Backbone as JSON Lines, residues from 0, in Angstrom:
{"i":0,"aa":"M","n":[0.82,-1.19,0.0],"ca":[0.0,0.0,0.0],"c":[0.86,1.25,0.0]}
{"i":1,"aa":"E","n":[1.99,1.2,0.65],"ca":[2.82,2.4,0.8],"c":[3.25,2.98,-0.55]}
{"i":2,"aa":"N","n":[3.41,2.14,-1.55],"ca":[3.93,2.62,-2.82],"c":[2.87,3.25,-3.72]}
{"i":3,"aa":"T","n":[1.64,3.37,-3.25],"ca":[0.6,3.94,-4.11],"c":[0.53,5.46,-4.06]}
{"i":4,"aa":"N","n":[1.13,6.09,-3.06],"ca":[1.01,7.54,-2.86],"c":[-0.4,7.96,-2.47]}
{"i":5,"aa":"Y","n":[-1.22,7.04,-2.03],"ca":[-2.59,7.36,-1.61],"c":[-2.57,8.46,-0.55]}
{"i":6,"aa":"G","n":[-1.65,8.36,0.4],"ca":[-1.59,9.32,1.5],"c":[-1.32,10.74,1.06]}
{"i":7,"aa":"S","n":[-0.75,10.92,-0.11],"ca":[-0.44,12.27,-0.58],"c":[-1.61,12.9,-1.34]}
{"i":8,"aa":"L","n":[-2.69,12.16,-1.54],"ca":[-3.84,12.69,-2.27],"c":[-4.64,13.65,-1.4]}
{"i":9,"aa":"S","n":[-5.32,14.58,-2.05],"ca":[-6.24,15.46,-1.34],"c":[-7.42,14.62,-0.85]}
{"i":10,"aa":"E","n":[-8.24,15.2,0.01],"ca":[-9.41,14.46,0.49],"c":[-10.33,14.11,-0.69]}
{"i":11,"aa":"E","n":[-10.54,15.05,-1.6],"ca":[-11.34,14.76,-2.79],"c":[-10.65,13.7,-3.66]}
{"i":12,"aa":"G","n":[-9.35,13.78,-3.77],"ca":[-8.59,12.8,-4.55],"c":[-8.76,11.4,-4.0]}
{"i":13,"aa":"K","n":[-8.83,11.28,-2.68],"ca":[-9.02,9.97,-2.07],"c":[-10.4,9.4,-2.43]}
{"i":14,"aa":"V","n":[-11.41,10.26,-2.41],"ca":[-12.75,9.81,-2.8],"c":[-12.73,9.35,-4.26]}
{"i":15,"aa":"I","n":[-12.09,10.12,-5.12],"ca":[-12.02,9.78,-6.54],"c":[-11.25,8.48,-6.74]}
{"i":16,"aa":"F","n":[-10.23,8.26,-5.94],"ca":[-9.48,7.0,-5.97],"c":[-10.43,5.82,-5.77]}
{"i":17,"aa":"F","n":[-11.23,5.88,-4.7],"ca":[-12.18,4.81,-4.41],"c":[-13.2,4.66,-5.54]}
{"i":18,"aa":"L","n":[-13.77,5.78,-5.98],"ca":[-14.83,5.72,-6.99],"c":[-14.31,5.25,-8.34]}
{"i":19,"aa":"G","n":[-13.15,5.76,-8.74],"ca":[-12.6,5.38,-10.03],"c":[-12.31,3.89,-10.11]}
{"i":20,"aa":"L","n":[-11.69,3.37,-9.08],"ca":[-11.39,1.94,-9.08],"c":[-12.66,1.11,-8.94]}
{"i":21,"aa":"S","n":[-13.66,1.64,-8.25],"ca":[-14.94,0.93,-8.14],"c":[-15.62,0.8,-9.5]}
{"i":22,"aa":"E","n":[-15.41,1.79,-10.36],"ca":[-15.97,1.69,-11.71],"c":[-15.43,0.44,-12.42]}
{"i":23,"aa":"K","n":[-14.18,0.13,-12.18],"ca":[-13.57,-1.05,-12.78],"c":[-14.19,-2.34,-12.22]}
{"i":24,"aa":"V","n":[-14.54,-2.3,-10.96],"ca":[-15.1,-3.48,-10.28],"c":[-16.48,-3.84,-10.82]}
{"i":25,"aa":"L","n":[-17.22,-2.86,-11.31],"ca":[-18.6,-3.11,-11.76],"c":[-18.69,-4.26,-12.75]}
{"i":26,"aa":"S","n":[-17.67,-4.41,-13.58],"ca":[-17.71,-5.42,-14.64],"c":[-17.62,-6.86,-14.12]}
{"i":27,"aa":"V","n":[-17.24,-7.06,-12.88],"ca":[-17.08,-8.43,-12.38],"c":[-18.33,-9.02,-11.76]}
{"i":28,"aa":"F","n":[-19.36,-8.2,-11.54],"ca":[-20.59,-8.74,-10.95],"c":[-21.21,-9.79,-11.87]}
{"i":29,"aa":"S","n":[-21.67,-10.88,-11.29],"ca":[-22.26,-11.95,-12.09],"c":[-23.71,-11.65,-12.46]}
{"i":30,"aa":"Q","n":[-24.36,-10.81,-11.69],"ca":[-25.77,-10.47,-11.93],"c":[-25.87,-9.05,-12.49]}
{"i":31,"aa":"K","n":[-26.54,-8.91,-13.61],"ca":[-26.72,-7.6,-14.24],"c":[-27.4,-6.62,-13.29]}
{"i":32,"aa":"E","n":[-28.38,-7.11,-12.52],"ca":[-29.1,-6.22,-11.6],"c":[-28.17,-5.68,-10.5]}
{"i":33,"aa":"D","n":[-27.22,-6.49,-10.04],"ca":[-26.24,-6.01,-9.07],"c":[-25.33,-4.96,-9.69]}
{"i":34,"aa":"Q","n":[-24.93,-5.21,-10.91],"ca":[-24.07,-4.26,-11.62],"c":[-24.79,-2.92,-11.78]}
{"i":35,"aa":"I","n":[-26.05,-2.96,-12.15],"ca":[-26.83,-1.73,-12.33],"c":[-26.98,-1.0,-11.01]}
{"i":36,"aa":"L","n":[-27.33,-1.72,-9.95],"ca":[-27.49,-1.09,-8.63],"c":[-26.17,-0.46,-8.17]}
{"i":37,"aa":"A","n":[-25.09,-1.21,-8.3],"ca":[-23.78,-0.69,-7.88],"c":[-23.43,0.57,-8.69]}
{"i":38,"aa":"Q","n":[-23.71,0.57,-9.99],"ca":[-23.43,1.73,-10.82],"c":[-24.24,2.94,-10.36]}
{"i":39,"aa":"E","n":[-25.52,2.73,-10.04],"ca":[-26.37,3.82,-9.57],"c":[-25.82,4.44,-8.29]}
{"i":40,"aa":"V","n":[-25.38,3.58,-7.38],"ca":[-24.85,4.06,-6.1],"c":[-23.54,4.82,-6.32]}
{"i":41,"aa":"I","n":[-22.67,4.27,-7.16],"ca":[-21.4,4.96,-7.47],"c":[-21.68,6.3,-8.16]}
{"i":42,"aa":"N","n":[-22.66,6.33,-9.06],"ca":[-23.03,7.59,-9.72],"c":[-23.46,8.64,-8.71]}
{"i":43,"aa":"K","n":[-24.19,8.22,-7.68],"ca":[-24.62,9.16,-6.64],"c":[-23.39,9.73,-5.92]}
{"i":44,"aa":"C","n":[-22.4,8.89,-5.71],"ca":[-21.16,9.36,-5.08],"c":[-20.44,10.36,-5.99]}
{"i":45,"aa":"W","n":[-20.41,10.08,-7.29],"ca":[-19.8,11.02,-8.24],"c":[-20.52,12.36,-8.21]}
{"i":46,"aa":"E","n":[-21.86,12.31,-8.06],"ca":[-22.62,13.57,-7.95],"c":[-22.11,14.39,-6.78]}
{"i":47,"aa":"W","n":[-21.84,13.72,-5.66],"ca":[-21.34,14.45,-4.5],"c":[-19.98,15.07,-4.81]}
{"i":48,"aa":"V","n":[-19.1,14.33,-5.48],"ca":[-17.78,14.87,-5.83],"c":[-17.95,16.13,-6.66]}
{"i":49,"aa":"K","n":[-18.89,16.1,-7.58],"ca":[-19.08,17.23,-8.49],"c":[-19.75,18.42,-7.81]}
{"i":50,"aa":"D","n":[-20.82,18.16,-7.04],"ca":[-21.65,19.26,-6.52],"c":[-21.44,19.58,-5.05]}
{"i":51,"aa":"K","n":[-20.88,18.65,-4.28],"ca":[-20.67,18.8,-2.83],"c":[-21.95,19.16,-2.08]}
{"i":52,"aa":"E","n":[-23.06,18.6,-2.54],"ca":[-24.33,18.83,-1.85],"c":[-24.36,18.04,-0.55]}
{"i":53,"aa":"N","n":[-25.25,18.42,0.35],"ca":[-25.37,17.76,1.64],"c":[-26.14,16.45,1.5]}
{"i":54,"aa":"I","n":[-25.44,15.4,1.08],"ca":[-26.1,14.11,0.86],"c":[-25.44,12.98,1.63]}
{"i":55,"aa":"G","n":[-24.71,13.29,2.68],"ca":[-24.08,12.23,3.48],"c":[-25.09,11.21,3.96]}
{"i":56,"aa":"D","n":[-26.26,11.7,4.41],"ca":[-27.29,10.79,4.9],"c":[-27.89,9.95,3.76]}
{"i":57,"aa":"I","n":[-28.01,10.53,2.58],"ca":[-28.53,9.78,1.43],"c":[-27.55,8.67,1.05]}
{"i":58,"aa":"L","n":[-26.26,9.0,1.02],"ca":[-25.25,7.99,0.71],"c":[-25.26,6.88,1.76]}
{"i":59,"aa":"Y","n":[-25.38,7.27,3.01],"ca":[-25.44,6.27,4.08],"c":[-26.66,5.37,3.91]}
{"i":60,"aa":"E","n":[-27.78,5.96,3.55],"ca":[-29.02,5.19,3.35],"c":[-28.85,4.17,2.21]}
{"i":61,"aa":"L","n":[-28.14,4.56,1.16],"ca":[-27.87,3.62,0.06],"c":[-27.06,2.43,0.54]}
{"i":62,"aa":"L","n":[-26.23,2.68,1.52],"ca":[-25.41,1.61,2.11],"c":[-26.22,0.7,3.0]}
{"i":63,"aa":"D","n":[-26.96,1.29,3.9],"ca":[-27.47,0.56,5.06],"c":[-28.98,0.5,5.17]}
{"i":64,"aa":"N","n":[-29.71,0.74,4.08],"ca":[-31.16,0.64,4.11],"c":[-31.56,-0.82,4.32]}
{"i":65,"aa":"E","n":[-32.48,-1.06,5.25],"ca":[-32.87,-2.43,5.58],"c":[-33.51,-3.19,4.42]}
{"i":66,"aa":"D","n":[-34.14,-2.47,3.5],"ca":[-34.84,-3.13,2.4],"c":[-33.95,-3.35,1.18]}
{"i":67,"aa":"N","n":[-33.2,-2.33,0.8],"ca":[-32.44,-2.44,-0.45],"c":[-31.06,-1.81,-0.39]}
{"i":68,"aa":"G","n":[-30.5,-1.68,0.79],"ca":[-29.15,-1.16,0.91],"c":[-28.14,-2.15,0.32]}
{"i":69,"aa":"I","n":[-27.02,-1.62,-0.12],"ca":[-26.05,-2.51,-0.78],"c":[-25.4,-3.5,0.18]}
{"i":70,"aa":"T","n":[-25.37,-3.18,1.48],"ca":[-24.83,-4.18,2.42],"c":[-25.76,-5.4,2.49]}
{"i":71,"aa":"I","n":[-27.07,-5.18,2.36],"ca":[-28.03,-6.28,2.34],"c":[-27.83,-7.12,1.07]}
{"i":72,"aa":"K","n":[-27.64,-6.42,-0.06],"ca":[-27.4,-7.13,-1.33],"c":[-26.17,-8.03,-1.21]}
{"i":73,"aa":"Q","n":[-25.13,-7.51,-0.57],"ca":[-23.91,-8.3,-0.4],"c":[-24.18,-9.51,0.49]}
{"i":74,"aa":"E","n":[-24.9,-9.3,1.59],"ca":[-25.18,-10.4,2.51],"c":[-26.01,-11.5,1.85]}
{"i":75,"aa":"M","n":[-26.85,-11.14,0.89],"ca":[-27.7,-12.12,0.22],"c":[-26.97,-12.86,-0.9]}
{"i":76,"aa":"S","n":[-25.81,-12.37,-1.28],"ca":[-25.08,-12.98,-2.38],"c":[-24.41,-14.27,-1.94]}
{"i":77,"aa":"D","n":[-24.39,-15.25,-2.85],"ca":[-23.67,-16.48,-2.56],"c":[-22.51,-16.69,-3.53]}
{"i":78,"aa":"N","n":[-22.21,-15.66,-4.32],"ca":[-21.11,-15.7,-5.27],"c":[-19.91,-14.98,-4.64]}
{"i":79,"aa":"E","n":[-18.8,-15.7,-4.5],"ca":[-17.65,-15.14,-3.79],"c":[-17.09,-13.88,-4.45]}
{"i":80,"aa":"V","n":[-17.01,-13.88,-5.78],"ca":[-16.5,-12.7,-6.48],"c":[-17.44,-11.51,-6.29]}
{"i":81,"aa":"D","n":[-18.74,-11.76,-6.33],"ca":[-19.71,-10.69,-6.1],"c":[-19.55,-10.1,-4.7]}
{"i":82,"aa":"I","n":[-19.35,-10.95,-3.72],"ca":[-19.17,-10.49,-2.33],"c":[-17.95,-9.58,-2.24]}
{"i":83,"aa":"I","n":[-16.86,-9.98,-2.88],"ca":[-15.64,-9.17,-2.87],"c":[-15.87,-7.85,-3.62]}
{"i":84,"aa":"A","n":[-16.56,-7.92,-4.74],"ca":[-16.87,-6.7,-5.5],"c":[-17.75,-5.77,-4.67]}
{"i":85,"aa":"W","n":[-18.75,-6.32,-3.99],"ca":[-19.58,-5.5,-3.12],"c":[-18.74,-4.84,-2.03]}
{"i":86,"aa":"N","n":[-17.74,-5.56,-1.52],"ca":[-16.85,-4.96,-0.52],"c":[-16.24,-3.67,-1.06]}
{"i":87,"aa":"C","n":[-15.78,-3.69,-2.3],"ca":[-15.19,-2.5,-2.91],"c":[-16.21,-1.37,-3.01]}
{"i":88,"aa":"I","n":[-17.4,-1.7,-3.49],"ca":[-18.45,-0.68,-3.65],"c":[-18.85,-0.12,-2.28]}
{"i":89,"aa":"I","n":[-19.02,-0.99,-1.31],"ca":[-19.38,-0.56,0.04],"c":[-18.3,0.35,0.62]}
{"i":90,"aa":"D","n":[-17.05,-0.02,0.46],"ca":[-15.95,0.82,0.96],"c":[-15.99,2.2,0.3]}
{"i":91,"aa":"A","n":[-16.19,2.23,-1.01],"ca":[-16.21,3.5,-1.74],"c":[-17.36,4.39,-1.27]}
{"i":92,"aa":"V","n":[-18.53,3.8,-1.11],"ca":[-19.7,4.57,-0.68],"c":[-19.54,5.03,0.77]}
{"i":93,"aa":"A","n":[-19.04,4.16,1.62],"ca":[-18.83,4.53,3.03],"c":[-17.83,5.68,3.13]}
{"i":94,"aa":"F","n":[-16.75,5.6,2.36],"ca":[-15.73,6.65,2.41],"c":[-16.31,7.97,1.9]}
{"i":95,"aa":"T","n":[-17.06,7.91,0.8],"ca":[-17.68,9.12,0.25],"c":[-18.69,9.7,1.22]}
{"i":96,"aa":"S","n":[-19.49,8.83,1.85],"ca":[-20.46,9.28,2.83],"c":[-19.75,9.99,3.99]}
{"i":97,"aa":"R","n":[-18.67,9.42,4.45],"ca":[-17.91,10.03,5.55],"c":[-17.44,11.43,5.16]}
{"i":98,"aa":"K","n":[-16.87,11.55,3.96],"ca":[-16.37,12.85,3.5],"c":[-17.51,13.85,3.33]}
{"i":99,"aa":"A","n":[-18.67,13.36,2.87],"ca":[-19.84,14.24,2.73],"c":[-20.3,14.72,4.11]}
{"i":100,"aa":"F","n":[-20.39,13.81,5.08],"ca":[-20.76,14.21,6.44],"c":[-19.76,15.21,7.01]}
{"i":101,"aa":"E","n":[-18.47,14.97,6.8],"ca":[-17.45,15.91,7.29],"c":[-17.65,17.29,6.69]}
{"i":102,"aa":"K","n":[-17.89,17.34,5.39],"ca":[-18.09,18.63,4.72],"c":[-19.33,19.34,5.26]}
{"i":103,"aa":"E","n":[-20.34,18.55,5.63],"ca":[-21.56,19.13,6.19],"c":[-21.35,19.61,7.62]}
{"i":104,"aa":"G","n":[-20.25,19.2,8.25],"ca":[-19.96,19.63,9.61],"c":[-20.79,18.93,10.68]}
{"i":105,"aa":"V","n":[-21.25,17.72,10.4],"ca":[-22.04,17.01,11.42],"c":[-21.17,16.64,12.61]}
{"i":106,"aa":"N","n":[-21.78,16.58,13.77],"ca":[-21.04,16.23,14.98],"c":[-21.02,14.74,15.25]}
{"i":107,"aa":"Y","n":[-22.06,14.05,14.81],"ca":[-22.17,12.61,15.07],"c":[-22.47,11.89,13.77]}
{"i":108,"aa":"Y","n":[-21.76,10.79,13.56],"ca":[-21.93,9.99,12.35],"c":[-22.69,8.73,12.68]}
{"i":109,"aa":"P","n":[-23.41,8.17,11.69],"ca":[-23.97,6.82,11.91],"c":[-22.82,5.88,12.29]}
{"i":110,"aa":"E","n":[-23.09,4.93,13.15],"ca":[-22.03,4.1,13.72],"c":[-21.05,3.53,12.69]}
{"i":111,"aa":"P","n":[-21.52,2.89,11.61],"ca":[-20.54,2.34,10.65],"c":[-19.67,3.43,10.01]}
{"i":112,"aa":"I","n":[-20.25,4.6,9.8],"ca":[-19.5,5.7,9.15],"c":[-18.49,6.29,10.13]}
{"i":113,"aa":"A","n":[-18.8,6.26,11.41],"ca":[-17.87,6.78,12.41],"c":[-16.55,6.01,12.4]}
{"i":114,"aa":"L","n":[-16.59,4.77,11.95],"ca":[-15.39,3.93,11.92],"c":[-14.54,4.14,10.66]}
{"i":115,"aa":"V","n":[-15.08,4.86,9.69],"ca":[-14.4,5.03,8.4],"c":[-13.27,6.06,8.5]}
{"i":116,"aa":"D","n":[-12.09,5.65,8.06],"ca":[-10.96,6.57,7.94],"c":[-10.04,6.07,6.83]}
{"i":117,"aa":"D","n":[-8.86,6.66,6.71],"ca":[-7.96,6.31,5.61],"c":[-7.49,4.85,5.63]}
{"i":118,"aa":"T","n":[-7.61,4.18,6.78],"ca":[-7.18,2.78,6.81],"c":[-8.1,1.88,5.99]}
{"i":119,"aa":"L","n":[-9.29,2.38,5.66],"ca":[-10.22,1.62,4.83],"c":[-9.61,1.28,3.48]}
{"i":120,"aa":"V","n":[-8.67,2.1,3.02],"ca":[-8.07,1.88,1.7],"c":[-7.35,0.53,1.63]}
{"i":121,"aa":"D","n":[-6.79,0.07,2.74],"ca":[-6.11,-1.23,2.74],"c":[-7.08,-2.36,2.42]}
{"i":122,"aa":"H","n":[-8.25,-2.33,3.06],"ca":[-9.28,-3.34,2.79],"c":[-9.74,-3.25,1.34]}
{"i":123,"aa":"F","n":[-9.96,-2.01,0.89],"ca":[-10.41,-1.79,-0.49],"c":[-9.41,-2.36,-1.49]}
{"i":124,"aa":"I","n":[-8.14,-2.03,-1.32],"ca":[-7.12,-2.49,-2.26],"c":[-6.98,-4.01,-2.23]}
{"i":125,"aa":"D","n":[-7.09,-4.59,-1.05],"ca":[-7.04,-6.04,-0.93],"c":[-8.18,-6.68,-1.73]}
{"i":126,"aa":"C","n":[-9.4,-6.17,-1.56],"ca":[-10.55,-6.71,-2.3],"c":[-10.43,-6.42,-3.79]}
{"i":127,"aa":"F","n":[-9.99,-5.22,-4.13],"ca":[-9.82,-4.85,-5.54],"c":[-8.86,-5.83,-6.23]}
{"i":128,"aa":"G","n":[-7.77,-6.15,-5.54],"ca":[-6.78,-7.08,-6.09],"c":[-7.31,-8.49,-6.27]}
{"i":129,"aa":"K","n":[-8.31,-8.87,-5.45],"ca":[-8.88,-10.21,-5.55],"c":[-9.88,-10.33,-6.7]}
{"i":130,"aa":"C","n":[-10.39,-9.21,-7.19],"ca":[-11.4,-9.34,-8.26],"c":[-10.99,-8.68,-9.58]}
{"i":131,"aa":"I","n":[-9.85,-7.99,-9.6],"ca":[-9.39,-7.34,-10.84],"c":[-7.98,-7.82,-11.18]}
{"i":132,"aa":"K","n":[-7.84,-8.39,-12.38],"ca":[-6.51,-8.78,-12.84],"c":[-5.69,-7.53,-13.1]}
{"i":133,"aa":"D","n":[-4.4,-7.6,-12.82],"ca":[-3.5,-6.47,-13.04],"c":[-3.94,-5.24,-12.25]}
{"i":134,"aa":"S","n":[-4.42,-5.48,-11.03],"ca":[-4.96,-4.39,-10.2],"c":[-3.93,-3.3,-9.93]}
{"i":135,"aa":"D","n":[-2.66,-3.68,-9.75],"ca":[-1.63,-2.67,-9.47],"c":[-1.52,-1.65,-10.59]}
{"i":136,"aa":"S","n":[-1.69,-2.09,-11.81],"ca":[-1.63,-1.19,-12.95],"c":[-2.74,-0.14,-12.88]}
{"i":137,"aa":"Y","n":[-3.95,-0.57,-12.54],"ca":[-5.07,0.38,-12.43],"c":[-4.85,1.35,-11.27]}
{"i":138,"aa":"I","n":[-4.34,0.84,-10.18],"ca":[-4.08,1.69,-9.02],"c":[-3.04,2.76,-9.38]}
{"i":139,"aa":"Q","n":[-1.97,2.35,-10.03],"ca":[-0.94,3.32,-10.42],"c":[-1.47,4.34,-11.42]}
{"i":140,"aa":"R","n":[-2.31,3.89,-12.34],"ca":[-2.88,4.83,-13.33],"c":[-3.75,5.88,-12.68]}
{"i":141,"aa":"I","n":[-4.58,5.46,-11.72],"ca":[-5.46,6.46,-11.11],"c":[-4.65,7.4,-10.21]}
{"i":142,"aa":"I","n":[-3.64,6.88,-9.54],"ca":[-2.78,7.75,-8.72],"c":[-2.09,8.77,-9.63]}
{"i":143,"aa":"S","n":[-1.6,8.32,-10.75],"ca":[-0.94,9.22,-11.69],"c":[-1.9,10.3,-12.17]}
{"i":144,"aa":"L","n":[-3.11,9.91,-12.51],"ca":[-4.11,10.89,-12.95],"c":[-4.41,11.89,-11.84]}
{"i":145,"aa":"L","n":[-4.58,11.39,-10.63],"ca":[-4.91,12.28,-9.52],"c":[-3.75,13.2,-9.16]}
{"i":146,"aa":"D","n":[-2.53,12.74,-9.35],"ca":[-1.37,13.6,-9.13],"c":[-1.42,14.83,-10.04]}
{"i":147,"aa":"K","n":[-1.92,14.65,-11.26],"ca":[-2.05,15.75,-12.2],"c":[-3.03,16.81,-11.7]}
{"i":148,"aa":"Y","n":[-4.02,16.36,-10.94],"ca":[-5.08,17.26,-10.5],"c":[-4.94,17.72,-9.05]}
{"i":149,"aa":"K","n":[-3.79,17.48,-8.47],"ca":[-3.57,17.82,-7.07],"c":[-3.84,19.29,-6.78]}
{"i":150,"aa":"S","n":[-3.53,20.13,-7.72],"ca":[-3.66,21.56,-7.48],"c":[-5.11,22.02,-7.43]}
{"i":151,"aa":"G","n":[-6.03,21.08,-7.59],"ca":[-7.43,21.43,-7.47],"c":[-8.08,21.84,-8.78]}
{"i":152,"aa":"N","n":[-7.33,21.84,-9.86],"ca":[-7.94,22.22,-11.13],"c":[-8.53,20.99,-11.81]}
{"i":153,"aa":"T","n":[-9.62,20.49,-11.2],"ca":[-10.28,19.33,-11.76],"c":[-11.25,19.77,-12.85]}
{"i":154,"aa":"T","n":[-11.48,18.92,-13.79],"ca":[-12.4,19.24,-14.87],"c":[-13.83,19.08,-14.37]}
{"i":155,"aa":"S","n":[-14.78,19.57,-15.12],"ca":[-16.17,19.48,-14.69],"c":[-16.66,18.05,-14.7]}
{"i":156,"aa":"D","n":[-16.1,17.2,-15.54],"ca":[-16.51,15.81,-15.55],"c":[-15.32,14.9,-15.32]}
{"i":157,"aa":"L","n":[-14.88,14.88,-14.09],"ca":[-13.71,14.09,-13.72],"c":[-13.98,12.6,-13.9]}
{"i":158,"aa":"R","n":[-15.24,12.18,-13.72],"ca":[-15.57,10.76,-13.89],"c":[-15.19,10.3,-15.3]}
{"i":159,"aa":"T","n":[-15.54,11.08,-16.3],"ca":[-15.22,10.72,-17.68],"c":[-13.71,10.61,-17.87]}
{"i":160,"aa":"E","n":[-12.96,11.54,-17.27],"ca":[-11.5,11.49,-17.38],"c":[-10.94,10.24,-16.71]}
{"i":161,"aa":"V","n":[-11.48,9.91,-15.54],"ca":[-11.02,8.72,-14.82],"c":[-11.32,7.47,-15.64]}
{"i":162,"aa":"L","n":[-12.53,7.38,-16.19],"ca":[-12.9,6.22,-16.99],"c":[-12.0,6.1,-18.22]}
{"i":163,"aa":"R","n":[-11.69,7.24,-18.82],"ca":[-10.82,7.22,-20.0],"c":[-9.42,6.76,-19.6]}
{"i":164,"aa":"E","n":[-8.91,7.28,-18.51],"ca":[-7.55,6.92,-18.05],"c":[-7.48,5.43,-17.71]}
{"i":165,"aa":"L","n":[-8.52,4.9,-17.11],"ca":[-8.52,3.49,-16.72],"c":[-9.03,2.6,-17.84]}
{"i":166,"aa":"K","n":[-9.39,3.23,-18.96],"ca":[-9.88,2.5,-20.14],"c":[-11.07,1.61,-19.79]}
{"i":167,"aa":"I","n":[-12.05,2.25,-19.15],"ca":[-13.28,1.56,-18.78],"c":[-14.37,2.07,-19.72]}
{"i":168,"aa":"Q","n":[-15.1,1.14,-20.31],"ca":[-16.21,1.53,-21.18],"c":[-17.35,2.03,-20.3]}
{"i":169,"aa":"N","n":[-17.96,3.13,-20.71],"ca":[-19.05,3.62,-19.86],"c":[-20.34,3.73,-20.62]}
């Protein structure tokens, strides 16, 4: 993990790191409906990156809703690769939710979100490596792209740039 330069990324860069690599994970889901749901949730996170609206609670609800939250979808899965892929998506959404709550200045976080910090990246990278071939290459590419944008001059559609850099069809 030390060689990724993750720690040198801005807070927004860290969110983009999780989201960009999660886009790559979408292709490994065995069920089209899981892929679609995961994409919708990741898209909501990208909206937060772009607009910085107060949606920490909405992102958390996507994670932990008793009826259709993505943690429930993961628990119901019996496919090992899907479970690992859901881990990546859950980590990305949890991290984005945490950053959204921080930006909103909330004093108390939902319990699972209170536990989220930069150490989550280790779990994410471990799961990413288990479901994506040549995972180190994708990690280095996104770090390289984010290094270019460190100064804060991000484009209006950073998601498109990330997908292009990682050569993900969208």
